[in-house]
N, C-alpha and C positions, 0 to 999 in steps of 0.2 A: 431520476427515478430509477428503480430496478428495471423497468421495461426498457429504457433507453439504453441502461447499461447492458442487458442481455443482448439487445440489437447491436450495441457497439462491439461487442465481443464474438459475434458470430465469424467463423473464420471462411475465407474464401481460397482455398488450397490452389496455390500456383501450379502443382503438379497436374492437376487435372486439366488444365489449359496448355501442357506442354507435351512434346512429343515422348514417347517411350523408348527412350535410348540412354546409354551410359554417361555421355556427357552431361546431359541436365541433372541427372541423379547426383553426380560427383559435384557439380556446382552447388546445387542446392543443400547437400550434406556438408560440404565445406563451409559453406556462408552461415549456415543456421544451425547445423549439428542437430536437425529434426528428423525422425523417422517419418516420413509423410505417407499418409493412406493411400495406397495404390503404387507405392514407389516400384522401381524397376529392380531387376536383379541382373548383375553384371560380375558374377563371382569369378569369373575365369580371368579378369584382366587384373594385371598388378596395380593400375591405377585405382581400381574399385576396392582392392584389398587396403591401400592407403586410406581411400574416403571412408572405408568401414571402419578402420582403426580411431580416425578422427571422430567420426559418429559416435563410437563407443566412449571416447573419452570425454566428448560434450554432448552426450546423447540427451541431457535436459538443460542445456543452456539454450533455451528457446526464447530467442530475442524476438523483438517485433519485427516482423519480415516487411522492409521497405522494398516497395516494387518501383523501379522507373520504367514506365511503359512508353515505348516511342510512338507517337502519334503521327509524326510527319518530320522528314520525308519518308516514303515508303522503301526507298532504296536503303536507308540507314537501319530501319526496322529489320530488313531482309537480311542483315549482317549478323543477325542473332536469331538463327532459325530454330535452335534447339529449345530457346524460351519463348519464341512466337514475338520476337521484339521486345523483350522484357529483361531488364538488367537488374539483379539483385543487389541489395545492399545492407548496412546495419546501421542502426539510428544512435545518435549521440545521446548521453544521458542528459546534457544541459539541452532546453528548450525541447524538451520531449514532447511528440505529438499526441494528441487524443486518439484513441483507437477508432479505425474506421475514417480518419481525416484523409481528404484527397486534396491536391493541389495540381492544377494544369496551367500550363502557360509555356512561354518560350525560354528555352535553354540558353544562357549567355556565358560566352567566355571573352573576357577583357585581358588584353596583354599586360603583363605587371612592367613596372619601370625598373625593376630590380629588388623590390622589397617583397616579393612573394605573396602579394595581395595581403599584406599585413597592416597597411594603412589606408585612409581615405584617399590620399594623394597619389597612392601607387597605379592606381587604374581608374579610367573613365567608363561610363556606359557606353556600349557600342552602337552609338546613333540613336535617334529619336524614336518614340513608339515601342519602347520596349515592353509597357503593360497594356499595350492597346489591342486591337484585333477581337475583343469580347474575351480574351483569357482572365482566368481569374488570378494569376499571379506571375512572377518572374522567378526564374531559379538560375542562381550564379554557379558556374563550374571553377573550381579551383584546386591547386595541387597541394598535398601535404609539404610541410617544410617551412623554415624560415621563422616562425612561430608558432603559438600554440592555436589548435582548432577554434578554441573560444575566441581569440584575437580575430581571426579571419571571419568568423560567423559575425562577430558583433560589428565589424566594418561593414559587412554586406546588409546587416539589419539597418545600419544606419543610412545605407544608400537605398533603402526601401525594397530591397528583395524579399521575397517570400519564402525562399528556402535555399539551402546550399549543398550542393554535392561536392565532396572531398575525393580525389583520387589519390588512392593509396600510392605511396613512395615503394619502389622495389618491385620484385615480382613473387614474393612469398604469399602462400595462400592465407588468408584472414582465419586464423585460429586463436585460441586463448585469449589473452587480454586485448588482441586486435579487434575482436569482435564488437568492442564498444569503442567509440571515440571518447578518451577521458579530458577532462576540462583542467588536468593539472592544478586544482586548487586555486584557480584564477578567481580574482576578486570580483571581477565582473559577470560571473557565470549567471547569477541571478537576473540580470537584465536581459537575457537572451530570451526571446519569445518566438523566434522562427525556427523549425525544425532543420536537422542536417544529418546526411549520411554519408557513409564511406562506401565506396565501391573499389573494386579491383582496378590494377593500373591498365590492364589490357583493354577493358571495357571503356574505361576513363578516356584513354587517349584517342579512342574511335569517336567518343562523342565531343571532345574537343576539337579534332580535325573537322568534324561535320559542322559543328557550330561556328567554326571559322569562315566556312566556305558559304553558309546560308543559313536560313532560318530552320530551327529544329524546335518542335513542339512535342513536350513530354507532359506525362500524367505521374504524379507521385501520389502512392497508395500505401497507407500502413494497416495491413490486415494481420490477423493473428491466427497462426495455423494450430489447428489441434496436434496434440503429441501424446504419448504416453505419460508425460509429466509436465507441469507447469512450473515456470520459474518465478519466484515471489521476491522482489526486492525490497526490503523494508528500511527506511531511514527515520530513526526515532532518537529520543533521548532516554537513558534509563532514569532520569530524574523527573520525567513528565508524567503527570497523573493521567493524562489522556491515553498516552502510550503504554503505561503499566496495565492500565485496566483492560486495553485492547489484546495485550499480549497474554494476560491472565485469562481471558475468555477464549483466546484462540488456541490455548495450549491443548485442549481436548480435541479441537479439528486437526492441529497438526498431527497429534498421536494418532489419529484415525487416518489421515492422508498418508503420511510416512513416504511410501516409495511413490506416490503420485506428486509430491511437492517438492520442488528444488529450492530451499529457502536459503536466502542470504541475508544475514543481519548486517546492516551498514550504520554509520553514524554520522553525525553533522560535524566534523572536525575541520577547522580552518585556521589560517594564520594571520597574526597581525603584524603591521608594519611598526617599525622603531623597538625600542628596549624596554618600553614600559610593561610590566607584568600585571598592571590593573590594582596595584595597592594591595590591600589586606584581603579583599575578595578576587584574589587573581584568577583570570580566564585561562591563562595558559600553564602547561605543564613544565614545571621547573625541576622536579624530582618524580621518578618514576616509581610507583609503589611495588614493593616484593623486589626491588633491583638497586640495590646502592651504589652500584657501579655504572649505571646506565646515565648517559650524558645526552642532553637534547639541547637544540639551539633555543635561544631566547625567543619567546612568542611564535615557535614553529607550529606546535600542536595545541590548539585551544578549543575551547567548547563554551556554549551558552551558559550563564550563570542562571540557574532555574529560579531562585528566590531572593535576588538583590541582595539585601544586606544580611540575609539569613546565613546559617552555618555551612550552607553548601556552595562550593566554588565552582567555577569552570574547570579547573585543574581537577577536583575531585570526579566531575563527569566525565572528562576525558581519560582519566585512569580506569574507571568503570568501563567505559567503552573498550579499552585495551583487554581488562579481564575477559569481557564477555566474548570478544573475538577470539581471544585464545582458548576459551572453554569449547567453543563451537571447532575451531582447529584441531584440538588434541582429542576430542570425544567422536565428532561426526564420522560415520562409517556407512558404506553400502553393504547391504546383505548380498548384492550380486552385483556384476559389472554392469548391468542394464539398468540397475535402480538408482534412485536419488538418496544421496547421502542424508543421513538423519542422526540426531544425537537426543537421547532421552535426557542425558545429564544437563544438556543446556537447558532444556524447557523446565525441568525441575528446580535448577538454579534460578532462572528468571522468574518461577512462581515464588520461591523463597524469598529472594530479594525483593521483589514487589510488595510481599506481605510484611517483611520484617524490617527492610532498611528504609525507613521513612527519613524524613528531613532531620530528625534529632540523631540519627544513627547511620545515617548514609556515609559510607566509606569503605576503607579497607578491612576494619576491624569486622564490621557486619557481614561484608563479603566473606571475610575468611569463615565466618560461622556456617554461611550457607555452602561454601565450598567444603567444609568438613562433614557434610551429610554424605557425601560420596568418597568411598575409600580411594586414598590416592590421588584425587581430583586436585588438591591444593597444590601438591608438589609439581604435577604436570603442568598446571596453570603457571606457576612461577617461573619453571624451566622455559615456557613459551614466552612469558615477558621477557626474560632476560635474552634470549636469543633473537626475537622476531619484533621487539617493539617497535624499532624504527621502520621495519618493513609494512608493518599492520597500520600503523600510523599514516605512512606515506599513501599506501591504497586507499584510505579513507580521503585523503586530500584529493586524490586523483577522482574519485568516484563521488564526489559530492553531489548532492541533489539540488534541485531547484529552491527547495524550501523544506524545513523540518515542521512536522513530520511529512512524510511523502513515501508513496508505494507505486511500485511498478508491476505489471503481470506481464510476462513474456516481453519485456522492455517496453511495455506501453504503458503511459501514464493511467493512473486509476484515479478516477474523478468522484467516486461514490463516497460516503461516509465511512469513517473508520471504525466500522462495527463488525465484529467477527462474522455474524451470519451473512452480511453483504458480502464481504470479502470471500467467504467460502462458496456462495453461490458463482461470483464470478470466476473463481479458480475452477470450479467444476464444470463451467462451459467451456473451458479450454481444452478439457480431457476428452480423448476419444472414447475410452471405457471408464467412465467416473465410478469410484467406490460407492459403497453402500452409504456413506456418510453424507454424500450428495444427495441421496434420496431421502434420508431421514437424519438430521443433524443431531438427534438425540442418541446417535449410536457412537457419538464420539466417546473416547475411553474416559477421560475425565470428567466428573460431574460439573455442571455449570455452577457458577458461583452465584449467591443469592440475589445479587444485583439484577441479574438477568435471566432468573430461572424460569419466569413465565414464558420465554421465548422457546422453552424446551418442550412446552406441553402439545400434546397431540390435538389436531382438530376435533375428533370426535370428544375428546374430554371437555375441551371448551366449549363446544355445542352442548353438551349435556350439562355441564356446570352452570353456565350463565342462566339459562332457564329454570335451573333448580334454585339457583339464588335468588331470582326474581320471584319465583313462586314463594319461597319461604318468608321474604320481605312482605310480599302482599299478605300472607296470612297473619304475620306478626302485626301489621297494620290493622286489619279487620279484628283481629283479637283484641289489640290494645283499645281500638274504638268501642268495642263492646264493654270491654272493661270498664272504660272511663264513663259511659253512658249509664252503667249498671251502677257504679259507685255514686254519680252524681244523683242519680233518682233516689238511691239509699238515703243519702244525706238530706235531699229535699223533704222525703217523707218522714224522716226522723224529726226534722225541724219542724215540720207542719204539725205532727204529734204533739212535740213540745209546747207548741203555741196554743194549740187546742186545750190540752190539759190546763195550761196557765190561765186561759180565759175561763175554763169551767171553775176552776179553784176560787177566782176572783168572785165571779157573779154568783155562786152558790151561797143562800141564806139558810142557816139551821134554823128550827123552829124549837122555842122555849116551852118547857112543861112547868106549868104554874102549879101544880099538885092537885088541883080540883077537876082535873079531867079537862080544863079548857087549854087550848093551845093558842098562844099569842105570838105572832110574828113580828119581827121588826120591819118598819118600813124600809122600803128600798130607796136607795139615794141615786138619783141620776143627775 
């Protein structure tokens, strides 16, 4: 329900619980890229200058802020005085938690037998009673390396752990792609149901050492901080009718949000084993549109076939995925360094493609027609396809979602209906200063489509029109009833008069004049 969604998205800023010093602000900024309300000012130090540069570059990359709070022992919590015993981390795309979710339990580290926690036989649970003492879960600590995070988390899930903490390799700060744990297109990513997060090596090694010495109890919480803008990651298929209707409806809201929305278009691209390309209705790309010299590995970049034996293939969908990624990359711009990127050309193209490129015309030819509506866009997109097709496809493999369609807001899984108005309300709840469209969705620039036009009517208009319609219908019913009654009465009256006239005509006997003044009447017959 919307009420549950609003409660779920209410932020609990960590800064309000932390000390007002430079170290905390740098850590929060580097990990999340969010300017928190009430943040500290340390402009004199060169370290802050670096943190400010990172914050400017990733000001709108507001991922789900995972907090690991140390409940016991107190001696370990005191090692993190700047954050009051809290370690910040970032959440993996796979197994994404629900917003507001919390897990408390024992923090466990098991020594590896040499396979870096990548197999079930590589480590054992450290003694009995791991999930006892009334805790709601058990959290596993592992280090990066040896295999993908997907494999590590999947093994932990099979061992009945409730969450996984991945300790970063190296000493570099978490920026750019490292802010999200990728799944590298692993085929088992959809099986993962438990959350996992990445923390920096410095904090992770302290947790590992403490877990080896004794019992460590922690609480994991995923809260959504409010910021100047909200991050929206959307995984859909351009051939999906549901997704097309959502994007067409959401276009007006995206135009109204602009600087307040960091929008990322993602697609469900996967790989298949073997060399079978799926026959006539191929799932995988073997020829890249607009790029005769581009080569791809067999079954490397595939997409779902939306219509079975119909004319659209998975390869067609994957090629359209690539075109839309390129449109965003070559046209998205920031009006200022502290603003979110926005592309009007992208939203215009999506609207055109959804309206024009149906199952009968889906593909490169129809796409070229929509690209031609913006001067020079087709040439830019074709150049992007030729130069970046492999990079863009690989990014989609690494950032695959748990299912198509999927939506995350600030890195947290969205559980509500894929309806434009519901998503808008969720985004607005993440903004410190929501724009006017949050107060009145009718202020979106594009007029809503006819399928949902009634949703834009004001409350006053609805309250006025509904009684008016009811009154008009009531008057019509009363008038019709009177009309029918009057008509029936008139018909009955006419019938009665005809019957009376008929009886009079039959029973009336005229007198005969005999000429002598006598009148003789004929006898009546009964």
